[in-house]
MITORVO-529498 format. One record per atom (N, C-alpha, C): residue in one letter; x, y, z. Coordinates in pm, whole numbers, plus 50000, padded with zeros to 5 digits. Each point is the difference from the previous one (the first is absolute). Example, Ala and Ser with C-alpha at 12.3 -4.5 7.8 and 13.67 -1.06 7.14 Angstrom:
REM MITORVO-529498
a513194943150780a499115011950000a500905012050000s499655010549928s500825011950006s499235010950073
REM end
This chain:
REM MITORVO-529498
m500844988250000m499165011850000m500895012450000l499675009249912l500745012649995l499415009950099t500875005950078t499565010050096t499935013649931y499485009750071y499915013649948y501395005249963e500954997950088e501365005049977e500624993449877a499754987149982a500554992949883a499385005349871r498725003150002r499345005549881r500545013949969v500235008150102v500515013649979v501414999449942k500814990550044k501374998849949k500024996749851k498974993549950k499954996349859k499595011749911i499585011050059i499525011549923i501165009149964k500205001849871k501055009049951k499415011649920t498824997949939t499365010549922t498555001350044v499345010349953v498605002450035v499134988649946e500354994749883e499234988949942e500084987550086d501124998450071d500154988450088d498995000250114i499545011850039i499005001050106i498734992949957d499545002949879d498784993549949d500204984949988t501174996149954t500284985749986t499954993050135q500665005850099q500034993850132q498625000050065l499235010449976l498645000750053l499144988949938r500124998349870r499254989649930r500424986150049l501314997950017l500504987150047l499554997150143a500005010150085a499574998250139a498524996350006k499205006549918k498574997049997k499754985949947a500714996349894a499844986549944a500434989450100y501065002750074y500474990750102y498954998350110l499405010950042l498964999450101l498814991849951m499585002449878m498874992549946m500324985249988r501244996849962r500424986049991r499944993350138l500455007250102l499964994650136l498564998050048k499135009449967k498604998750039k499354987849937r500294997949870r499464988249933r500534987250062a501284999950032a500614988150058a499434997050139a499665010450074a499484998150136a498604994049999k499295001149887k498644995049990k499924985549953q501144993949975q500004986249950q499404990550104p499044991949961p499314991350097p500874988650054e501064996349929e500814988850045e501065003650105l500055012550039l500975004450101l499554995850140s500974996350081s499704997050141s499815013250075l499534999150123l499785012050080l501295007850020a501084992950031a501285006650022a500485006949873e499804993549886e500415006049873e499155012349967k498714999250031k499135011549975k500395011850089l500324997150126l500425010750090l501285006649951q500944991849953q501255005549947q499735008149874a499124994949915a499665007249877a499345013450032l499125000250098l499355012550039l500985009950060e501004995050071e501055008750054e500825006049885n500274991949898n500725005149883n499185010749927v498694997849991v499115009949939v500055013050079k499954998950131k500035011850086k501305008049979q501134993149994q501275006949980q500075006449861a499464993249899a499985005749865a499115012349995e498884999950072e499125011750006e500705011850065i500744997350106i500755010550069i501035006149906t500714991549926t501005004849905t499365008349890l498904995249944l499325007349893l499475013450050r499435000150119r499475012450056r501115010250022a501144995550055a501135009150022a500545005249867f500034991349901f500515004049869f499085010549936r498704997750008r499055009649945r500075013450073r500174999350131r500045012250080r501255008349970n501094993349964n501275007149983n500455001449856c499194995949904c500475000249860c500315014249951f499265009950045f500285013749957f501295005350063d500274995750124d501265003950063d501184993749926i499834987649958i501064993249925i500225007049867e498915003649934e500095007149872e500715013450017d499675007250106d500665012950027d501494998150023e500384989550071e501404997350028e500764996849872i499394992049912i500644996649872i500175012649916t498975008249995t500065012549924t501085009250055r500095000850131r501025008550063r501404994949968q500204986950007q501314994349969q500375002349854d499024998949911d500265002449859d500385014649975s499315009250067s500325014149981s501385003350056l500374994150113l501345002350055l501084994449905k499704988449944k500944993849906k500175008849876n498905005549950n500065008749882n500745012950031e499845005350121e500725012250040e501494997650006k500394988350052k501444996750008k500594998449861e499244994049908e500494998249863e500115013349927a499095009250030a500025013149935a501155008850051a500424997550123a501045008450059a501404996649955
REM end
């Protein structure tokens, strides 16, 4: 499972934000489907639900901070362009 910090580390451009957001959502949906499988034992279902909960927390944090991440990338790009211009 990718944590919030691991997803943020993979972001290098603004387009990567959308990609990571889409991947995080798809991962959550995959976990939800897996947790509903009737052949799972109680212990497996509990573990699956815990994984769903952690994925929801990661997705929520990512959605809440995506604009801050975008601002940071934009700021770093502008600093890089200023250094190249100087």
